[in-house]
N, C-alpha and C positions, 0 to 999 in steps of 0.2 A: 494345483498347477501354478496359480499366481504366486503362492508362497515359495515354490521351488525356483521361479524366474527371478523373484526378488533376492533370494539366497545366491543364486548364480551371478546376478549383478554385483553383489557384495563380496564375491570370491576374491577379487582384486580391487584395489582402490584407484588404479590408473584410469584416466578418462577415456583412453582408447579401449581399454577392456570393457568399460561399461557401455560405450557406444556400440561396440561389436555385438554385445548381448542384446541390446535394444533392437538392433537391426535384425538379429536373428529371429526375434519375436514380434517383428513390425506388423504382422497380420493378426496378432492376438488382440481383439477388440476389447476384451476385459482389461488387459494390461494398460492399453491406451486410455481407457476410461478411469482407471484407478490413478494413473499419473496425472491426468487432467484434473480430476476432483481434488487431488492433493495439492498441486502446485499453481493452478490457475486461480489466482485471487481475484482477478477481475470477474469472471464468469461466475464463480462459486464463492459465496460468503455463508457462514453457518451461525455465527453469533453465539458459540458455545463457550461458556466461561470455564466450567471444569466438568469433564465427563465423569458420570457415576460409574463406579467399577462393577462390571457384570458379575453376578454370583452364580451363574450357571453357564454351560456351553452345550447346548442341546444339539447342535448341528441340524436343526429342522429347517433352516432357511439358508439358501446359498447367497454368495456375496452380491451377485446380480440383483437379487430381490431386495437385499438391504440397500444398495445404492439407488434403486428406484424409489424406495421409501424415503431416503434422504432428500432426493430431488424433489419429490412430491410434497413433502411435509416440512422439511428444515429449510432448504434453500428458498423455497417459495414463501417462507415465514407463515405458513398455514398453521404451525404450531410454535410458540416461543416460550421463553422463560423456564420456569420449573416443570411446566407440562411437557415441554421438549426434551428436557433432561430425563424425566422419568419414562417418557415414550421411547427415548434412545436406549435407555438401559433394558427395557422390555425386549425391544427389537435385537439388541446385541446378545441378549441371553439366548436367543434362538439361533445364533451363529456357532460354528465350531470355534475351538480356541485359536486355530491359525488365522481364521477369517476375523475374529475379534481383533487380533493385533493389527491386521491390515486396516480394519475399519477405524480403530483408534489412531492409527498413523494418518489416515485421510483426514479426520476430523481435527487432528492436532497440526496438520499441514507439514508433517515430516515422517517420510517412510524410512528414515536413516539409510538412505542410499548415497548420500553425498552427490546428488545430481542437481544440475541447474537447468534453467529454462532453455539456455542455448544448446546444451547436449540433446535434450528431449526433442527440441524443434529441428534438429538435424535429421531425425528419423521421421518425425510427423510434423511437417511445416506448419507453423503457426498454430500448433495444438495448444501450447500455453500462451494465452493471449498477452501481447505486449500491453502494459499499462497505458491508458489514454494520456495524451499530452496536449495542452493547450498552448499553441504557438503564438507568438506576437508578430504582428506586421510592422514592417519598417514605416516610419512616419512620412506621410505625404499629405498633400491636401485632400486626396481621396480617402485615406484611412482616417484622417482627422474628422472628416465630415460624418463619419459613422458614429462619433462619440456624442452622447447626450450630456449636456451639462445641468447641474453640477456633477463633476466626475471626480475619480480618485487617481492620483499619481503616486506610484511607488518606486522606490529606489530599485534600479536593476542590480540585483545582488551579485556579487563577485565570488560566491562560493560554488559548492557542488550540490546539484539538485538531488532532492530526496522526497519520496512519498512516505508518510508514516501511517500505516494502516492498523487501526485499533479495533479488535474484536474481543471486547471484555479484557481479560488479562493477556491475550495474545497481541503482541505489538511487533510489527514487522516493518523494517527500514527497507525501502525498495528504490533503486535507481530508475532513471528514465527507460532504460532497456529491460528492467524487470529483474536485475540481480539484487541479491538480498545480502545485507551486512548486519553486524550486531554493534549496539552502542549502549552498554548497560546503564550509564547514568542517565541518559535520555529516556531509556526504556522505563526505568523507575519513575520518572517524572510522569510519563504518559499513562502509567497504571494508576495514577490518581483518579479518583472518581469524578473530579471536575472536568476531566476530558471525556467527551462523549464517544461512543462508537462511531467511527467513520474514517475518512481519509484526509489527512493533513498534508498541505502541499507547501514546500519551502526550500531553502537552501542552507546547507551546513557551512560554517566558517570556524576558523580557529580564532579565538579572541586575541586581539592585539598582534596578529600576524601581519608582517609588512607587506607581503605580496600574495596575490591570489594563487599563483603557481605553487608556492611553498604550503599555503594553507591546504589546498586540494591535495597535494602530495602527502601530507601528514594524515589527513582524513582517510585517504585510500591506502595507506600503508599497512603492513601486517601488525603494527603496533601503535594504533592512534592515541594521541594524548587525550583521552576521554574527559579529563577534568576541564580542558580548555575548549572543547567543542561546543558551540552555540548553534542554535537552530532558529532561523528566521522564517516565520511562516506568512503566507499571504492568502490561503484559501482553506476552506473546510467543506468537505462533499460527503454527504450521507453514503452509506455503503451501497444501498440499492441503486442510487443514482449513478455511482462510480461504475457499477456493473452494467448499467444500461449503455455504456460507451461501447460495449461489444457489438451493439446493433447499429453503430454509427450514429447515435443520437448525440445531442449536445452533452458536454461533459457534466452538465448538471441542469435540471429544470428550475432550480431555486435562484432567484435574483442574486447577483454577486453582492449586493448591499446587505441582503440577509445572511449570506454565507459568511461575510467578513465580520459583521456584527456578532454572529454567533461565536466565531473564532475569538474575538477580542473579549467576549464575555466569559470565556474559559481562561484566559490569560490574566485578566485584571479584576481587582475587586472594585466596589462602588466608589472608592476614593481615587481610583486610577493607579494603584499600586500593583506592579507585576508580581503575581503569585508564584512565578516560576524562577529558577535560577539559570536555567540553560535555554529556555525557549521564550521567544518574544515575537511580536508582529514585525513585519517588514516596515522600515521607515516610510511614512506616507503623508500626503497632504490632500485635502479636498480643494479643488479648483473650480473656478466659474467660467473660464473660457480657455482657448488654446494658448493665448499669449501668457497666461498665468503659469500654465503647464510647461511651457518652453522656458520661461524664466527660471522656474525651480529646477528643471533639468540642467540648464546651464550651470546653476549654482553647484549642483552635485557633481558635475563634470569637473568643474574648477577645483573641487575639493579632492579630485583624484578617482572618483567613481566611474563606472562604465557608462552610466546614463539613467534612464528612468522608463517606466512602463505607465502608460495611460489607460485607464480602464473605465468602461461604462458601467455604472452602478446597477443599471437595469438588466443587464445580461448575465 
């Protein structure tokens, strides 16, 4: 049944058609679950580097039973590494061929439906969880009083926000609203083993571009100048902690000082040389009081930047 629905969705490529098919089957709980487990990268992380190809298709287990197995063993990280891959192959051998294709699509995060989070959520509101986002407060005596010093001040980037989600060789670039894009040069850099699995937070810019508007327009165009795109990062969050945000917990339990140190450790060698050509940390300084922070912020604004973000290293 699910296979036929997915085929029906793909009969036409127009968004109106796909939306109408989803509405037609909105009461199908298995379809809803398949879509959520495929496209909700906040709730579900699998950590699967490369699926082993099934060598049988017994049809002894239905898709629901397989999805229960995935949640119980893989999402929970009860089984990991080579043990998880071998166990997955064993379980996939028990599926029918059509269900094997769906299972592979779920674990590869792509059912080849040309569907986005926005379309799915029009039928099932908030089904695909929007990525968590840590907002900044406007400077005041009240907000400044919450900062413990020494603290870190970072340049308020003038680019376009991106999450980079790394699950082994699967690299996903996601906007604040959850839309995905492809950046092959950056993707190749993040596939380097020096980058840990997790969620990287930062902003994309075009190198030596004179205005933010022009830079963001090029990045979001149909033909971005990939050679000129740079990514400035300011945070690294483990996959499990990122997923915790769906429970309205803090975006991370790990102190920011640890997260930022981990991030810089992946970008630079021991002599302080950046190991990446398109990825770097956001410009930053350690400050000992609010006056130092305000002075640096003023300097950056005089240079034409938007401002600065002051962060507590303990949070």
